PDB file of N, CA, C and O in Angstrom:
ATOM      1  N   MET A   1     -19.053 -21.993   3.285  1.00  0.00           N
ATOM      2  CA  MET A   1     -18.007 -22.053   2.285  1.00  0.00           C
ATOM      3  C   MET A   1     -17.343 -23.421   2.348  1.00  0.00           C
ATOM      4  O   MET A   1     -16.982 -23.884   3.430  1.00  0.00           O
ATOM      5  N   ALA A   2     -17.179 -24.065   1.212  1.00  0.00           N
ATOM      6  CA  ALA A   2     -16.570 -25.395   1.158  1.00  0.00           C
ATOM      7  C   ALA A   2     -15.053 -25.283   1.239  1.00  0.00           C
ATOM      8  O   ALA A   2     -14.459 -24.340   0.716  1.00  0.00           O
ATOM      9  N   THR A   3     -14.445 -26.244   1.891  1.00  0.00           N
ATOM     10  CA  THR A   3     -12.988 -26.297   1.983  1.00  0.00           C
ATOM     11  C   THR A   3     -12.455 -27.067   0.780  1.00  0.00           C
ATOM     12  O   THR A   3     -12.936 -28.153   0.456  1.00  0.00           O
ATOM     13  N   GLU A   4     -11.454 -26.485   0.124  1.00  0.00           N
ATOM     14  CA  GLU A   4     -10.869 -27.133  -1.044  1.00  0.00           C
ATOM     15  C   GLU A   4     -10.008 -28.313  -0.605  1.00  0.00           C
ATOM     16  O   GLU A   4      -9.290 -28.235   0.392  1.00  0.00           O
ATOM     17  N   SER A   5     -10.087 -29.405  -1.359  1.00  0.00           N
ATOM     18  CA  SER A   5      -9.288 -30.597  -1.079  1.00  0.00           C
ATOM     19  C   SER A   5      -7.951 -30.501  -1.801  1.00  0.00           C
ATOM     20  O   SER A   5      -7.874 -29.937  -2.892  1.00  0.00           O
ATOM     21  N   PRO A   6      -6.896 -31.050  -1.199  1.00  0.00           N
ATOM     22  CA  PRO A   6      -5.602 -31.025  -1.872  1.00  0.00           C
ATOM     23  C   PRO A   6      -5.586 -31.911  -3.115  1.00  0.00           C
ATOM     24  O   PRO A   6      -6.137 -33.011  -3.115  1.00  0.00           O
ATOM     25  N   CYS A   7      -4.955 -31.420  -4.162  1.00  0.00           N
ATOM     26  CA  CYS A   7      -4.720 -32.208  -5.387  1.00  0.00           C
ATOM     27  C   CYS A   7      -3.251 -32.612  -5.359  1.00  0.00           C
ATOM     28  O   CYS A   7      -2.381 -31.840  -5.761  1.00  0.00           O
ATOM     29  N   TRP A   8      -2.980 -33.811  -4.887  1.00  0.00           N
ATOM     30  CA  TRP A   8      -1.619 -34.283  -4.666  1.00  0.00           C
ATOM     31  C   TRP A   8      -0.930 -34.662  -5.973  1.00  0.00           C
ATOM     32  O   TRP A   8      -1.559 -35.214  -6.875  1.00  0.00           O
ATOM     33  N   PHE A   9       0.363 -34.363  -6.072  1.00  0.00           N
ATOM     34  CA  PHE A   9       1.158 -34.834  -7.201  1.00  0.00           C
ATOM     35  C   PHE A   9       2.608 -35.004  -6.790  1.00  0.00           C
ATOM     36  O   PHE A   9       3.088 -34.379  -5.845  1.00  0.00           O
ATOM     37  N   LYS A  10       3.297 -35.874  -7.532  1.00  0.00           N
ATOM     38  CA  LYS A  10       4.736 -36.111  -7.340  1.00  0.00           C
ATOM     39  C   LYS A  10       5.480 -35.436  -8.470  1.00  0.00           C
ATOM     40  O   LYS A  10       4.950 -35.283  -9.571  1.00  0.00           O
ATOM     41  N   SER A  11       6.690 -35.037  -8.203  1.00  0.00           N
ATOM     42  CA  SER A  11       7.543 -34.443  -9.219  1.00  0.00           C
ATOM     43  C   SER A  11       7.799 -35.431 -10.354  1.00  0.00           C
ATOM     44  O   SER A  11       7.865 -36.641 -10.140  1.00  0.00           O
ATOM     45  N   SER A  12       7.938 -34.902 -11.541  1.00  0.00           N
ATOM     46  CA  SER A  12       8.290 -35.761 -12.682  1.00  0.00           C
ATOM     47  C   SER A  12       9.715 -36.283 -12.551  1.00  0.00           C
ATOM     48  O   SER A  12      10.111 -37.195 -13.277  1.00  0.00           O
ATOM     49  N   TYR A  13      10.492 -35.710 -11.625  1.00  0.00           N
ATOM     50  CA  TYR A  13      11.861 -36.165 -11.381  1.00  0.00           C
ATOM     51  C   TYR A  13      11.911 -37.310 -10.378  1.00  0.00           C
ATOM     52  O   TYR A  13      12.981 -37.871 -10.138  1.00  0.00           O
ATOM     53  N   SER A  14      10.778 -37.665  -9.792  1.00  0.00           N
ATOM     54  CA  SER A  14      10.740 -38.756  -8.817  1.00  0.00           C
ATOM     55  C   SER A  14      11.091 -40.066  -9.502  1.00  0.00           C
ATOM     56  O   SER A  14      10.726 -40.309 -10.652  1.00  0.00           O
ATOM     57  N   ASN A  15      11.811 -40.904  -8.762  1.00  0.00           N
ATOM     58  CA  ASN A  15      12.126 -42.223  -9.311  1.00  0.00           C
ATOM     59  C   ASN A  15      11.241 -43.260  -8.642  1.00  0.00           C
ATOM     60  O   ASN A  15      10.364 -42.911  -7.852  1.00  0.00           O
ATOM     61  N   THR A  16      11.457 -44.502  -8.942  1.00  0.00           N
ATOM     62  CA  THR A  16      10.637 -45.568  -8.372  1.00  0.00           C
ATOM     63  C   THR A  16      11.270 -46.168  -7.128  1.00  0.00           C
ATOM     64  O   THR A  16      10.889 -47.261  -6.710  1.00  0.00           O
ATOM     65  N   GLY A  17      12.220 -45.479  -6.535  1.00  0.00           N
ATOM     66  CA  GLY A  17      12.905 -45.987  -5.354  1.00  0.00           C
ATOM     67  C   GLY A  17      12.110 -45.884  -4.069  1.00  0.00           C
ATOM     68  O   GLY A  17      12.529 -46.416  -3.041  1.00  0.00           O
ATOM     69  N   GLY A  18      10.970 -45.209  -4.106  1.00  0.00           N
ATOM     70  CA  GLY A  18      10.120 -45.135  -2.926  1.00  0.00           C
ATOM     71  C   GLY A  18      10.429 -43.993  -1.988  1.00  0.00           C
ATOM     72  O   GLY A  18       9.788 -43.877  -0.944  1.00  0.00           O
ATOM     73  N   ALA A  19      11.390 -43.140  -2.319  1.00  0.00           N
ATOM     74  CA  ALA A  19      11.738 -42.012  -1.449  1.00  0.00           C
ATOM     75  C   ALA A  19      11.158 -40.730  -2.027  1.00  0.00           C
ATOM     76  O   ALA A  19      11.897 -39.792  -2.325  1.00  0.00           O
ATOM     77  N   CYS A  20       9.841 -40.684  -2.188  1.00  0.00           N
ATOM     78  CA  CYS A  20       9.189 -39.551  -2.829  1.00  0.00           C
ATOM     79  C   CYS A  20       8.255 -38.843  -1.859  1.00  0.00           C
ATOM     80  O   CYS A  20       7.758 -39.423  -0.894  1.00  0.00           O
ATOM     81  N   VAL A  21       8.041 -37.581  -2.149  1.00  0.00           N
ATOM     82  CA  VAL A  21       7.029 -36.812  -1.433  1.00  0.00           C
ATOM     83  C   VAL A  21       6.021 -36.328  -2.462  1.00  0.00           C
ATOM     84  O   VAL A  21       6.305 -36.264  -3.658  1.00  0.00           O
ATOM     85  N   GLU A  22       4.842 -35.991  -1.969  1.00  0.00           N
ATOM     86  CA  GLU A  22       3.803 -35.403  -2.804  1.00  0.00           C
ATOM     87  C   GLU A  22       3.491 -34.028  -2.250  1.00  0.00           C
ATOM     88  O   GLU A  22       3.585 -33.801  -1.044  1.00  0.00           O
ATOM     89  N   VAL A  23       3.118 -33.110  -3.133  1.00  0.00           N
ATOM     90  CA  VAL A  23       2.740 -31.760  -2.723  1.00  0.00           C
ATOM     91  C   VAL A  23       1.381 -31.431  -3.325  1.00  0.00           C
ATOM     92  O   VAL A  23       0.950 -32.044  -4.302  1.00  0.00           O
ATOM     93  N   ALA A  24       0.720 -30.457  -2.726  1.00  0.00           N
ATOM     94  CA  ALA A  24      -0.587 -29.997  -3.218  1.00  0.00           C
ATOM     95  C   ALA A  24      -0.530 -28.479  -3.355  1.00  0.00           C
ATOM     96  O   ALA A  24      -0.904 -27.749  -2.436  1.00  0.00           O
ATOM     97  N   THR A  25      -0.062 -28.015  -4.496  1.00  0.00           N
ATOM     98  CA  THR A  25       0.110 -26.574  -4.690  1.00  0.00           C
ATOM     99  C   THR A  25      -1.202 -25.845  -4.952  1.00  0.00           C
ATOM    100  O   THR A  25      -1.222 -24.614  -4.984  1.00  0.00           O
ATOM    101  N   ASN A  26      -2.289 -26.570  -5.138  1.00  0.00           N
ATOM    102  CA  ASN A  26      -3.576 -25.918  -5.404  1.00  0.00           C
ATOM    103  C   ASN A  26      -4.122 -25.164  -4.195  1.00  0.00           C
ATOM    104  O   ASN A  26      -5.081 -24.405  -4.334  1.00  0.00           O
ATOM    105  N   LEU A  27      -3.544 -25.352  -3.025  1.00  0.00           N
ATOM    106  CA  LEU A  27      -4.057 -24.687  -1.824  1.00  0.00           C
ATOM    107  C   LEU A  27      -3.312 -23.406  -1.464  1.00  0.00           C
ATOM    108  O   LEU A  27      -3.647 -22.762  -0.471  1.00  0.00           O
ATOM    109  N   VAL A  28      -2.307 -23.025  -2.252  1.00  0.00           N
ATOM    110  CA  VAL A  28      -1.492 -21.850  -1.928  1.00  0.00           C
ATOM    111  C   VAL A  28      -2.346 -20.592  -1.843  1.00  0.00           C
ATOM    112  O   VAL A  28      -2.222 -19.835  -0.881  1.00  0.00           O
ATOM    113  N   ALA A  29      -3.206 -20.351  -2.821  1.00  0.00           N
ATOM    114  CA  ALA A  29      -3.999 -19.124  -2.841  1.00  0.00           C
ATOM    115  C   ALA A  29      -4.932 -19.026  -1.637  1.00  0.00           C
ATOM    116  O   ALA A  29      -5.101 -17.948  -1.068  1.00  0.00           O
ATOM    117  N   ALA A  30      -5.528 -20.132  -1.253  1.00  0.00           N
ATOM    118  CA  ALA A  30      -6.494 -20.121  -0.149  1.00  0.00           C
ATOM    119  C   ALA A  30      -5.843 -20.100   1.226  1.00  0.00           C
ATOM    120  O   ALA A  30      -6.361 -19.473   2.150  1.00  0.00           O
ATOM    121  N   SER A  31      -4.697 -20.789   1.368  1.00  0.00           N
ATOM    122  CA  SER A  31      -4.124 -20.955   2.707  1.00  0.00           C
ATOM    123  C   SER A  31      -2.726 -20.366   2.868  1.00  0.00           C
ATOM    124  O   SER A  31      -2.264 -20.170   3.992  1.00  0.00           O
ATOM    125  N   GLY A  32      -2.046 -20.080   1.752  1.00  0.00           N
ATOM    126  CA  GLY A  32      -0.673 -19.580   1.839  1.00  0.00           C
ATOM    127  C   GLY A  32       0.334 -20.651   2.190  1.00  0.00           C
ATOM    128  O   GLY A  32       1.484 -20.355   2.516  1.00  0.00           O
ATOM    129  N   THR A  33      -0.107 -21.917   2.122  1.00  0.00           N
ATOM    130  CA  THR A  33       0.791 -23.027   2.448  1.00  0.00           C
ATOM    131  C   THR A  33       0.792 -24.069   1.342  1.00  0.00           C
ATOM    132  O   THR A  33      -0.126 -24.141   0.525  1.00  0.00           O
ATOM    133  N   VAL A  34       1.856 -24.881   1.340  1.00  0.00           N
ATOM    134  CA  VAL A  34       1.964 -26.018   0.427  1.00  0.00           C
ATOM    135  C   VAL A  34       2.012 -27.273   1.289  1.00  0.00           C
ATOM    136  O   VAL A  34       3.019 -27.518   1.954  1.00  0.00           O
ATOM    137  N   PRO A  35       0.953 -28.070   1.293  1.00  0.00           N
ATOM    138  CA  PRO A  35       0.977 -29.320   2.032  1.00  0.00           C
ATOM    139  C   PRO A  35       1.949 -30.317   1.385  1.00  0.00           C
ATOM    140  O   PRO A  35       2.019 -30.422   0.161  1.00  0.00           O
ATOM    141  N   VAL A  36       2.692 -31.041   2.218  1.00  0.00           N
ATOM    142  CA  VAL A  36       3.666 -32.032   1.755  1.00  0.00           C
ATOM    143  C   VAL A  36       3.419 -33.320   2.540  1.00  0.00           C
ATOM    144  O   VAL A  36       3.206 -33.283   3.752  1.00  0.00           O
ATOM    145  N   ARG A  37       3.450 -34.460   1.844  1.00  0.00           N
ATOM    146  CA  ARG A  37       3.261 -35.748   2.534  1.00  0.00           C
ATOM    147  C   ARG A  37       4.162 -36.807   1.905  1.00  0.00           C
ATOM    148  O   ARG A  37       4.660 -36.643   0.792  1.00  0.00           O
ATOM    149  N   ASP A  38       4.354 -37.880   2.635  1.00  0.00           N
ATOM    150  CA  ASP A  38       5.113 -39.040   2.174  1.00  0.00           C
ATOM    151  C   ASP A  38       4.243 -39.811   1.184  1.00  0.00           C
ATOM    152  O   ASP A  38       3.110 -40.173   1.503  1.00  0.00           O
ATOM    153  N   SER A  39       4.765 -40.059  -0.005  1.00  0.00           N
ATOM    154  CA  SER A  39       3.962 -40.746  -1.019  1.00  0.00           C
ATOM    155  C   SER A  39       3.674 -42.204  -0.683  1.00  0.00           C
ATOM    156  O   SER A  39       2.793 -42.814  -1.288  1.00  0.00           O
ATOM    157  N   LYS A  40       4.406 -42.770   0.274  1.00  0.00           N
ATOM    158  CA  LYS A  40       4.169 -44.160   0.679  1.00  0.00           C
ATOM    159  C   LYS A  40       3.125 -44.261   1.785  1.00  0.00           C
ATOM    160  O   LYS A  40       2.626 -45.351   2.064  1.00  0.00           O
ATOM    161  N   ASN A  41       2.789 -43.136   2.419  1.00  0.00           N
ATOM    162  CA  ASN A  41       1.866 -43.143   3.550  1.00  0.00           C
ATOM    163  C   ASN A  41       0.783 -42.093   3.304  1.00  0.00           C
ATOM    164  O   ASN A  41       0.807 -41.015   3.898  1.00  0.00           O
ATOM    165  N   LEU A  42      -0.157 -42.413   2.431  1.00  0.00           N
ATOM    166  CA  LEU A  42      -1.150 -41.445   1.993  1.00  0.00           C
ATOM    167  C   LEU A  42      -2.092 -40.969   3.086  1.00  0.00           C
ATOM    168  O   LEU A  42      -2.695 -39.904   2.959  1.00  0.00           O
ATOM    169  N   THR A  43      -2.226 -41.732   4.148  1.00  0.00           N
ATOM    170  CA  THR A  43      -3.095 -41.323   5.255  1.00  0.00           C
ATOM    171  C   THR A  43      -2.290 -40.810   6.443  1.00  0.00           C
ATOM    172  O   THR A  43      -2.847 -40.528   7.504  1.00  0.00           O
ATOM    173  N   GLY A  44      -0.987 -40.692   6.261  1.00  0.00           N
ATOM    174  CA  GLY A  44      -0.114 -40.229   7.344  1.00  0.00           C
ATOM    175  C   GLY A  44      -0.149 -38.725   7.511  1.00  0.00           C
ATOM    176  O   GLY A  44      -0.993 -38.040   6.933  1.00  0.00           O
ATOM    177  N   PRO A  45       0.772 -38.222   8.306  1.00  0.00           N
ATOM    178  CA  PRO A  45       0.793 -36.788   8.607  1.00  0.00           C
ATOM    179  C   PRO A  45       1.135 -35.949   7.376  1.00  0.00           C
ATOM    180  O   PRO A  45       1.789 -36.415   6.442  1.00  0.00           O
ATOM    181  N   VAL A  46       0.675 -34.708   7.404  1.00  0.00           N
ATOM    182  CA  VAL A  46       0.938 -33.738   6.340  1.00  0.00           C
ATOM    183  C   VAL A  46       1.662 -32.558   6.965  1.00  0.00           C
ATOM    184  O   VAL A  46       1.264 -32.055   8.016  1.00  0.00           O
ATOM    185  N   LEU A  47       2.725 -32.126   6.313  1.00  0.00           N
ATOM    186  CA  LEU A  47       3.483 -30.958   6.757  1.00  0.00           C
ATOM    187  C   LEU A  47       3.059 -29.778   5.900  1.00  0.00           C
ATOM    188  O   LEU A  47       3.178 -29.827   4.676  1.00  0.00           O
ATOM    189  N   ASP A  48       2.562 -28.713   6.532  1.00  0.00           N
ATOM    190  CA  ASP A  48       2.184 -27.499   5.807  1.00  0.00           C
ATOM    191  C   ASP A  48       3.366 -26.538   5.823  1.00  0.00           C
ATOM    192  O   ASP A  48       3.764 -26.046   6.879  1.00  0.00           O
ATOM    193  N   VAL A  49       3.924 -26.275   4.641  1.00  0.00           N
ATOM    194  CA  VAL A  49       5.080 -25.401   4.481  1.00  0.00           C
ATOM    195  C   VAL A  49       4.580 -24.076   3.921  1.00  0.00           C
ATOM    196  O   VAL A  49       3.747 -24.059   3.014  1.00  0.00           O
ATOM    197  N   SER A  50       5.080 -22.968   4.454  1.00  0.00           N
ATOM    198  CA  SER A  50       4.647 -21.675   3.924  1.00  0.00           C
ATOM    199  C   SER A  50       5.043 -21.574   2.451  1.00  0.00           C
ATOM    200  O   SER A  50       6.068 -22.119   2.041  1.00  0.00           O
ATOM    201  N   ALA A  51       4.237 -20.883   1.666  1.00  0.00           N
ATOM    202  CA  ALA A  51       4.508 -20.752   0.235  1.00  0.00           C
ATOM    203  C   ALA A  51       5.876 -20.126  -0.039  1.00  0.00           C
ATOM    204  O   ALA A  51       6.588 -20.615  -0.917  1.00  0.00           O
ATOM    205  N   PRO A  52       6.280 -19.058   0.678  1.00  0.00           N
ATOM    206  CA  PRO A  52       7.616 -18.494   0.426  1.00  0.00           C
ATOM    207  C   PRO A  52       8.742 -19.474   0.759  1.00  0.00           C
ATOM    208  O   PRO A  52       9.737 -19.537   0.037  1.00  0.00           O
ATOM    209  N   ALA A  53       8.597 -20.233   1.839  1.00  0.00           N
ATOM    210  CA  ALA A  53       9.629 -21.207   2.210  1.00  0.00           C
ATOM    211  C   ALA A  53       9.706 -22.327   1.178  1.00  0.00           C
ATOM    212  O   ALA A  53      10.800 -22.783   0.847  1.00  0.00           O
ATOM    213  N   PHE A  54       8.567 -22.776   0.668  1.00  0.00           N
ATOM    214  CA  PHE A  54       8.563 -23.824  -0.346  1.00  0.00           C
ATOM    215  C   PHE A  54       9.199 -23.317  -1.642  1.00  0.00           C
ATOM    216  O   PHE A  54       9.964 -24.038  -2.281  1.00  0.00           O
ATOM    217  N   ALA A  55       8.887 -22.087  -2.026  1.00  0.00           N
ATOM    218  CA  ALA A  55       9.476 -21.508  -3.243  1.00  0.00           C
ATOM    219  C   ALA A  55      10.994 -21.421  -3.114  1.00  0.00           C
ATOM    220  O   ALA A  55      11.712 -21.716  -4.069  1.00  0.00           O
ATOM    221  N   LEU A  56      11.489 -21.021  -1.947  1.00  0.00           N
ATOM    222  CA  LEU A  56      12.928 -20.950  -1.716  1.00  0.00           C
ATOM    223  C   LEU A  56      13.554 -22.344  -1.775  1.00  0.00           C
ATOM    224  O   LEU A  56      14.632 -22.516  -2.345  1.00  0.00           O
ATOM    225  N   PHE A  57      12.892 -23.324  -1.198  1.00  0.00           N
ATOM    226  CA  PHE A  57      13.358 -24.710  -1.242  1.00  0.00           C
ATOM    227  C   PHE A  57      13.505 -25.194  -2.683  1.00  0.00           C
ATOM    228  O   PHE A  57      14.527 -25.780  -3.042  1.00  0.00           O
ATOM    229  N   VAL A  58      12.485 -24.950  -3.511  1.00  0.00           N
ATOM    230  CA  VAL A  58      12.528 -25.375  -4.914  1.00  0.00           C
ATOM    231  C   VAL A  58      13.638 -24.636  -5.662  1.00  0.00           C
ATOM    232  O   VAL A  58      14.349 -25.240  -6.466  1.00  0.00           O
ATOM    233  N   THR A  59      13.791 -23.351  -5.407  1.00  0.00           N
ATOM    234  CA  THR A  59      14.862 -22.568  -6.043  1.00  0.00           C
ATOM    235  C   THR A  59      16.230 -23.135  -5.680  1.00  0.00           C
ATOM    236  O   THR A  59      17.095 -23.282  -6.544  1.00  0.00           O
ATOM    237  N   ASP A  60      16.423 -23.450  -4.409  1.00  0.00           N
ATOM    238  CA  ASP A  60      17.698 -24.033  -3.965  1.00  0.00           C
ATOM    239  C   ASP A  60      17.946 -25.398  -4.591  1.00  0.00           C
ATOM    240  O   ASP A  60      19.076 -25.715  -4.962  1.00  0.00           O
ATOM    241  N   LEU A  61      16.898 -26.206  -4.711  1.00  0.00           N
ATOM    242  CA  LEU A  61      17.036 -27.522  -5.366  1.00  0.00           C
ATOM    243  C   LEU A  61      17.490 -27.354  -6.809  1.00  0.00           C
ATOM    244  O   LEU A  61      18.416 -28.029  -7.259  1.00  0.00           O
ATOM    245  N   LYS A  62      16.838 -26.454  -7.531  1.00  0.00           N
ATOM    246  CA  LYS A  62      17.171 -26.252  -8.943  1.00  0.00           C
ATOM    247  C   LYS A  62      18.596 -25.738  -9.120  1.00  0.00           C
ATOM    248  O   LYS A  62      19.252 -26.043 -10.115  1.00  0.00           O
ATOM    249  N   ALA A  63      19.073 -24.956  -8.149  1.00  0.00           N
ATOM    250  CA  ALA A  63      20.429 -24.387  -8.228  1.00  0.00           C
ATOM    251  C   ALA A  63      21.495 -25.362  -7.754  1.00  0.00           C
ATOM    252  O   ALA A  63      22.686 -25.062  -7.834  1.00  0.00           O
ATOM    253  N   GLY A  64      21.079 -26.531  -7.258  1.00  0.00           N
ATOM    254  CA  GLY A  64      22.038 -27.504  -6.748  1.00  0.00           C
ATOM    255  C   GLY A  64      22.519 -27.201  -5.345  1.00  0.00           C
ATOM    256  O   GLY A  64      23.482 -27.806  -4.874  1.00  0.00           O
ATOM    257  N   GLY A  65      21.866 -26.281  -4.677  1.00  0.00           N
ATOM    258  CA  GLY A  65      22.279 -25.867  -3.336  1.00  0.00           C
ATOM    259  C   GLY A  65      22.041 -26.903  -2.256  1.00  0.00           C
ATOM    260  O   GLY A  65      22.563 -26.768  -1.149  1.00  0.00           O
ATOM    261  N   LEU A  66      21.273 -27.923  -2.550  1.00  0.00           N
ATOM    262  CA  LEU A  66      20.977 -28.949  -1.547  1.00  0.00           C
ATOM    263  C   LEU A  66      21.544 -30.304  -1.926  1.00  0.00           C
ATOM    264  O   LEU A  66      21.130 -31.329  -1.385  1.00  0.00           O
ATOM    265  N   ASP A  67      22.497 -30.314  -2.860  1.00  0.00           N
ATOM    266  CA  ASP A  67      23.132 -31.570  -3.245  1.00  0.00           C
ATOM    267  C   ASP A  67      23.838 -32.197  -2.062  1.00  0.00           C
ATOM    268  O   ASP A  67      24.380 -31.497  -1.207  1.00  0.00           O
ATOM    269  N   ALA A  68      23.831 -33.533  -2.016  1.00  0.00           N
ATOM    270  CA  ALA A  68      24.509 -34.250  -0.938  1.00  0.00           C
ATOM    271  C   ALA A  68      26.015 -34.002  -1.002  1.00  0.00           C
ATOM    272  O   ALA A  68      26.602 -33.890  -2.078  1.00  0.00           O
ATOM    273  N   VAL A  69      26.609 -33.920   0.160  1.00  0.00           N
ATOM    274  CA  VAL A  69      28.049 -33.670   0.234  1.00  0.00           C
ATOM    275  C   VAL A  69      28.798 -34.975   0.143  1.00  0.00           C
ATOM    276  O   VAL A  69      30.029 -34.985   0.185  1.00  0.00           O
TER     277      VAL A  69
END
């Protein structure tokens, strides 16, 4: 069985300031995780976040729950 490769993308809300992350949501069904990496370091480490934790993170972002104080 072949292993699926991540299809990386950045949010459309990302700016050009260089503080962006990329995610690969195409692997959720196969692995139950969302890989996350620094968009400036494409060969660097990847953090695998559980799908439920990533969904909660996105929900909190949209609700403004993670705004800087």
